[in-house]
Biopython code that builds the backbone (N, CA, C, O; Angstrom):
import numpy as np
from Bio.PDB.StructureBuilder import StructureBuilder

atoms = [
    (1, "UNK", "N", (-1.833, -0.830, -16.640)),
    (1, "UNK", "CA", (-0.992, -0.587, -15.495)),
    (1, "UNK", "C", (-0.295, -1.863, -15.034)),
    (1, "UNK", "O", (0.898, -1.841, -14.733)),
    (2, "UNK", "N", (-1.015, -2.953, -14.977)),
    (2, "UNK", "CA", (-0.433, -4.204, -14.522)),
    (2, "UNK", "C", (-0.207, -5.124, -15.711)),
    (2, "UNK", "O", (-0.959, -5.098, -16.685)),
    (3, "UNK", "N", (0.828, -5.927, -15.617)),
    (3, "UNK", "CA", (1.186, -6.846, -16.682)),
    (3, "UNK", "C", (0.268, -8.068, -16.623)),
    (3, "UNK", "O", (0.199, -8.743, -15.596)),
    (4, "UNK", "N", (-0.425, -8.348, -17.705)),
    (4, "UNK", "CA", (-1.353, -9.485, -17.736)),
    (4, "UNK", "C", (-0.642, -10.819, -17.824)),
    (4, "UNK", "O", (-1.259, -11.863, -17.609)),
    (5, "UNK", "N", (0.643, -10.806, -18.137)),
    (5, "UNK", "CA", (1.379, -12.064, -18.237)),
    (5, "UNK", "C", (1.718, -12.640, -16.861)),
    (5, "UNK", "O", (1.989, -13.835, -16.741)),
    (6, "UNK", "N", (1.705, -11.810, -15.837)),
    (6, "UNK", "CA", (2.051, -12.255, -14.494)),
    (6, "UNK", "C", (0.936, -11.867, -13.519)),
    (6, "UNK", "O", (1.052, -10.860, -12.821)),
    (7, "UNK", "N", (-0.138, -12.653, -13.464)),
    (7, "UNK", "CA", (-1.255, -12.285, -12.595)),
    (7, "UNK", "C", (-0.884, -12.295, -11.108)),
    (7, "UNK", "O", (-1.470, -11.540, -10.332)),
    (8, "UNK", "N", (0.072, -13.129, -10.693)),
    (8, "UNK", "CA", (0.469, -13.164, -9.290)),
    (8, "UNK", "C", (1.162, -11.865, -8.896)),
    (8, "UNK", "O", (0.969, -11.367, -7.787)),
    (9, "UNK", "N", (1.964, -11.317, -9.799)),
    (9, "UNK", "CA", (2.620, -10.029, -9.525)),
    (9, "UNK", "C", (1.584, -8.925, -9.377)),
    (9, "UNK", "O", (1.737, -8.038, -8.537)),
    (10, "UNK", "N", (0.547, -8.972, -10.173)),
    (10, "UNK", "CA", (-0.517, -7.986, -10.090)),
    (10, "UNK", "C", (-1.239, -8.082, -8.749)),
    (10, "UNK", "O", (-1.538, -7.060, -8.133)),
    (11, "UNK", "N", (-1.515, -9.280, -8.302)),
    (11, "UNK", "CA", (-2.202, -9.493, -7.025)),
    (11, "UNK", "C", (-1.329, -9.018, -5.867)),
    (11, "UNK", "O", (-1.823, -8.361, -4.950)),
    (12, "UNK", "N", (-0.040, -9.342, -5.901)),
    (12, "UNK", "CA", (0.861, -8.920, -4.833)),
    (12, "UNK", "C", (1.017, -7.405, -4.793)),
    (12, "UNK", "O", (1.063, -6.812, -3.716)),
    (13, "UNK", "N", (1.098, -6.780, -5.958)),
    (13, "UNK", "CA", (1.233, -5.327, -6.020)),
    (13, "UNK", "C", (-0.011, -4.645, -5.478)),
    (13, "UNK", "O", (0.087, -3.687, -4.712)),
    (14, "UNK", "N", (-1.159, -5.124, -5.866)),
    (14, "UNK", "CA", (-2.411, -4.533, -5.363)),
    (14, "UNK", "C", (-2.526, -4.699, -3.850)),
    (14, "UNK", "O", (-2.967, -3.786, -3.152)),
    (15, "UNK", "N", (-2.131, -5.855, -3.352)),
    (15, "UNK", "CA", (-2.166, -6.084, -1.910)),
    (15, "UNK", "C", (-1.195, -5.198, -1.155)),
    (15, "UNK", "O", (-1.502, -4.727, -0.060)),
    (16, "UNK", "N", (-0.020, -4.969, -1.737)),
    (16, "UNK", "CA", (0.984, -4.129, -1.099)),
    (16, "UNK", "C", (0.541, -2.666, -1.055)),
    (16, "UNK", "O", (0.836, -1.959, -0.092)),
    (17, "UNK", "N", (-0.154, -2.217, -2.075)),
    (17, "UNK", "CA", (-0.605, -0.827, -2.154)),
    (17, "UNK", "C", (-1.980, -0.603, -1.527)),
    (17, "UNK", "O", (-2.439, 0.537, -1.445)),
    (18, "UNK", "N", (-2.634, -1.659, -1.089)),
    (18, "UNK", "CA", (-4.002, -1.567, -0.573)),
    (18, "UNK", "C", (-4.173, -0.604, 0.604)),
    (18, "UNK", "O", (-5.121, 0.181, 0.584)),
    (19, "UNK", "N", (-3.307, -0.617, 1.635)),
    (19, "UNK", "CA", (-3.538, 0.309, 2.756)),
    (19, "UNK", "C", (-3.572, 1.774, 2.319)),
    (19, "UNK", "O", (-4.439, 2.531, 2.757)),
    (20, "UNK", "N", (-2.651, 2.172, 1.473)),
    (20, "UNK", "CA", (-2.631, 3.552, 1.005)),
    (20, "UNK", "C", (-3.829, 3.897, 0.146)),
    (20, "UNK", "O", (-4.369, 5.000, 0.241)),
    (21, "UNK", "N", (-4.251, 2.958, -0.695)),
    (21, "UNK", "CA", (-5.433, 3.190, -1.523)),
    (21, "UNK", "C", (-6.692, 3.334, -0.675)),
    (21, "UNK", "O", (-7.526, 4.198, -0.944)),
    (22, "UNK", "N", (-6.833, 2.495, 0.343)),
    (22, "UNK", "CA", (-8.015, 2.561, 1.198)),
    (22, "UNK", "C", (-8.094, 3.884, 1.949)),
    (22, "UNK", "O", (-9.161, 4.492, 2.034)),
    (23, "UNK", "N", (-6.966, 4.327, 2.493)),
    (23, "UNK", "CA", (-6.968, 5.593, 3.230)),
    (23, "UNK", "C", (-7.223, 6.755, 2.281)),
    (23, "UNK", "O", (-7.971, 7.673, 2.618)),
    (24, "UNK", "N", (-6.613, 6.730, 1.102)),
    (24, "UNK", "CA", (-6.837, 7.802, 0.124)),
    (24, "UNK", "C", (-8.303, 7.876, -0.279)),
    (24, "UNK", "O", (-8.859, 8.967, -0.404)),
    (25, "UNK", "N", (-8.928, 6.732, -0.481)),
    (25, "UNK", "CA", (-10.350, 6.709, -0.805)),
    (25, "UNK", "C", (-11.192, 7.202, 0.372)),
    (25, "UNK", "O", (-12.172, 7.923, 0.182)),
    (26, "UNK", "N", (-10.808, 6.814, 1.575)),
    (26, "UNK", "CA", (-11.565, 7.175, 2.770)),
    (26, "UNK", "C", (-11.578, 8.683, 3.001)),
    (26, "UNK", "O", (-12.608, 9.243, 3.378)),
    (27, "UNK", "N", (-10.438, 9.346, 2.779)),
    (27, "UNK", "CA", (-10.398, 10.791, 3.027)),
    (27, "UNK", "C", (-10.702, 11.593, 1.767)),
    (27, "UNK", "O", (-10.673, 12.823, 1.799)),
    (28, "UNK", "N", (-10.989, 10.923, 0.673)),
    (28, "UNK", "CA", (-11.494, 11.594, -0.523)),
    (28, "UNK", "C", (-10.451, 12.218, -1.425)),
    (28, "UNK", "O", (-10.740, 13.202, -2.107)),
    (29, "UNK", "N", (-9.235, 11.667, -1.448)),
    (29, "UNK", "CA", (-8.211, 12.194, -2.352)),
    (29, "UNK", "C", (-8.409, 11.541, -3.713)),
    (29, "UNK", "O", (-8.349, 10.319, -3.849)),
    (30, "UNK", "N", (-8.646, 12.383, -4.720)),
    (30, "UNK", "CA", (-8.855, 11.837, -6.063)),
    (30, "UNK", "C", (-7.505, 11.594, -6.731)),
    (30, "UNK", "O", (-6.461, 11.996, -6.218)),
    (31, "UNK", "N", (-7.546, 10.941, -7.863)),
    (31, "UNK", "CA", (-6.314, 10.631, -8.586)),
    (31, "UNK", "C", (-5.615, 11.883, -9.103)),
    (31, "UNK", "O", (-4.403, 11.864, -9.318)),
    (32, "UNK", "N", (-6.350, 12.961, -9.306)),
    (32, "UNK", "CA", (-5.731, 14.174, -9.821)),
    (32, "UNK", "C", (-5.010, 14.957, -8.725)),
    (32, "UNK", "O", (-4.160, 15.793, -9.030)),
    (33, "UNK", "N", (-5.332, 14.702, -7.463)),
    (33, "UNK", "CA", (-4.659, 15.376, -6.353)),
    (33, "UNK", "C", (-3.337, 14.673, -6.057)),
    (33, "UNK", "O", (-2.865, 13.861, -6.853)),
    (34, "UNK", "N", (-2.759, 14.984, -4.934)),
    (34, "UNK", "CA", (-1.495, 14.358, -4.542)),
    (34, "UNK", "C", (-1.733, 13.006, -3.882)),
    (34, "UNK", "O", (-1.268, 12.754, -2.771)),
    (35, "UNK", "N", (-2.447, 12.159, -4.563)),
    (35, "UNK", "CA", (-2.782, 10.834, -4.040)),
    (35, "UNK", "C", (-1.538, 9.963, -3.872)),
    (35, "UNK", "O", (-1.438, 9.195, -2.915)),
    (36, "UNK", "N", (-0.599, 10.084, -4.793)),
    (36, "UNK", "CA", (0.607, 9.263, -4.725)),
    (36, "UNK", "C", (1.413, 9.533, -3.481)),
    (36, "UNK", "O", (1.952, 8.605, -2.876)),
    (37, "UNK", "N", (1.506, 10.797, -3.085)),
    (37, "UNK", "CA", (2.276, 11.154, -1.893)),
    (37, "UNK", "C", (1.604, 10.611, -0.638)),
    (37, "UNK", "O", (2.273, 10.062, 0.238)),
    (38, "UNK", "N", (0.300, 10.759, -0.546)),
    (38, "UNK", "CA", (-0.421, 10.254, 0.620)),
    (38, "UNK", "C", (-0.369, 8.732, 0.668)),
    (38, "UNK", "O", (-0.181, 8.147, 1.734)),
    (39, "UNK", "N", (-0.535, 8.098, -0.478)),
    (39, "UNK", "CA", (-0.498, 6.639, -0.519)),
    (39, "UNK", "C", (0.874, 6.119, -0.105)),
    (39, "UNK", "O", (0.968, 5.120, 0.609)),
    (40, "UNK", "N", (1.934, 6.784, -0.542)),
    (40, "UNK", "CA", (3.286, 6.385, -0.160)),
    (40, "UNK", "C", (3.490, 6.519, 1.344)),
    (40, "UNK", "O", (4.054, 5.626, 1.977)),
    (41, "UNK", "N", (3.036, 7.623, 1.917)),
    (41, "UNK", "CA", (3.166, 7.840, 3.354)),
    (41, "UNK", "C", (2.437, 6.757, 4.143)),
    (41, "UNK", "O", (3.002, 6.170, 5.066)),
    (42, "UNK", "N", (1.198, 6.497, 3.785)),
    (42, "UNK", "CA", (0.403, 5.498, 4.507)),
    (42, "UNK", "C", (1.007, 4.105, 4.350)),
    (42, "UNK", "O", (1.086, 3.350, 5.319)),
    (43, "UNK", "N", (1.431, 3.763, 3.140)),
    (43, "UNK", "CA", (2.029, 2.445, 2.928)),
    (43, "UNK", "C", (3.320, 2.275, 3.727)),
    (43, "UNK", "O", (3.553, 1.213, 4.304)),
    (44, "UNK", "N", (4.161, 3.315, 3.767)),
    (44, "UNK", "CA", (5.395, 3.214, 4.550)),
    (44, "UNK", "C", (5.096, 3.037, 6.027)),
    (44, "UNK", "O", (5.699, 2.192, 6.689)),
    (45, "UNK", "N", (4.162, 3.835, 6.551)),
    (45, "UNK", "CA", (3.810, 3.710, 7.962)),
    (45, "UNK", "C", (3.225, 2.338, 8.283)),
    (45, "UNK", "O", (3.597, 1.715, 9.277)),
    (46, "UNK", "N", (2.316, 1.878, 7.445)),
    (46, "UNK", "CA", (1.657, 0.593, 7.683)),
    (46, "UNK", "C", (2.645, -0.575, 7.618)),
    (46, "UNK", "O", (2.692, -1.399, 8.532)),
    (47, "UNK", "N", (3.431, -0.648, 6.542)),
    (47, "UNK", "CA", (4.326, -1.796, 6.373)),
    (47, "UNK", "C", (5.507, -1.759, 7.342)),
    (47, "UNK", "O", (6.025, -2.810, 7.718)),
    (48, "UNK", "N", (5.942, -0.557, 7.755)),
    (48, "UNK", "CA", (6.970, -0.483, 8.796)),
    (48, "UNK", "C", (6.426, -0.970, 10.127)),
    (48, "UNK", "O", (7.134, -1.641, 10.878)),
    (49, "UNK", "N", (5.178, -0.640, 10.428)),
    (49, "UNK", "CA", (4.550, -1.121, 11.658)),
    (49, "UNK", "C", (4.399, -2.644, 11.629)),
    (49, "UNK", "O", (4.678, -3.318, 12.620)),
    (50, "UNK", "N", (3.963, -3.173, 10.505)),
    (50, "UNK", "CA", (3.851, -4.633, 10.374)),
    (50, "UNK", "C", (5.221, -5.286, 10.541)),
    (50, "UNK", "O", (5.350, -6.289, 11.242)),
    (51, "UNK", "N", (6.235, -4.722, 9.902)),
    (51, "UNK", "CA", (7.594, -5.264, 10.021)),
    (51, "UNK", "C", (8.116, -5.212, 11.443)),
    (51, "UNK", "O", (8.777, -6.148, 11.892)),
    (52, "UNK", "N", (7.829, -4.129, 12.163)),
    (52, "UNK", "CA", (8.271, -4.014, 13.555)),
    (52, "UNK", "C", (7.594, -5.058, 14.431)),
    (52, "UNK", "O", (8.245, -5.671, 15.277)),
    (53, "UNK", "N", (6.289, -5.268, 14.239)),
    (53, "UNK", "CA", (5.592, -6.293, 15.026)),
    (53, "UNK", "C", (6.109, -7.695, 14.720)),
    (53, "UNK", "O", (6.239, -8.522, 15.622)),
    (54, "UNK", "N", (6.402, -7.960, 13.460)),
    (54, "UNK", "CA", (6.956, -9.276, 13.096)),
    (54, "UNK", "C", (8.335, -9.457, 13.730)),
    (54, "UNK", "O", (8.645, -10.525, 14.258)),
    (55, "UNK", "N", (9.161, -8.407, 13.677)),
    (55, "UNK", "CA", (10.496, -8.497, 14.277)),
    (55, "UNK", "C", (10.413, -8.688, 15.784)),
    (55, "UNK", "O", (11.184, -9.462, 16.352)),
    (56, "UNK", "N", (9.492, -7.995, 16.437)),
    (56, "UNK", "CA", (9.342, -8.165, 17.878)),
    (56, "UNK", "C", (8.803, -9.542, 18.237)),
    (56, "UNK", "O", (9.172, -10.108, 19.266)),
    (57, "UNK", "N", (7.942, -10.075, 17.400)),
    (57, "UNK", "CA", (7.383, -11.398, 17.657)),
    (57, "UNK", "C", (8.476, -12.477, 17.601)),
    (57, "UNK", "O", (8.490, -13.395, 18.421)),
    (58, "UNK", "N", (9.385, -12.360, 16.633)),
    (58, "UNK", "CA", (10.420, -13.373, 16.453)),
    (58, "UNK", "C", (11.697, -13.071, 17.235)),
    (58, "UNK", "O", (12.632, -13.871, 17.221)),
    (59, "UNK", "N", (11.746, -11.938, 17.908)),
    (59, "UNK", "CA", (12.970, -11.581, 18.668)),
    (59, "UNK", "C", (13.029, -12.306, 19.999)),
    (59, "UNK", "O", (13.981, -12.125, 20.759)),
]
sb = StructureBuilder()
sb.init_structure("model")
sb.init_model(0)
sb.init_chain("A")
sb.init_seg("    ")
for serial, (resi, resn, name, xyz) in enumerate(atoms, 1):
    if name == "N":
        sb.init_residue(resn, " ", resi, " ")
    sb.init_atom(name, np.array(xyz, "f"), 0.0, 1.0, " ", f" {name:<3s}", serial, name[0])
structure = sb.get_structure()
């Protein structure tokens, strides 16, 4: 899944997808279910919230 030639890219990708993976694991969505949709939703909500707080902090 991840390219072994670029370990930093792998670390950044895993970190970016971590909130969605944690929530999917917490509510018990397996890989065969619609895990991708739930992970996308959680990641969008989480990173948009982080972005809004950063923008408000620097505004």
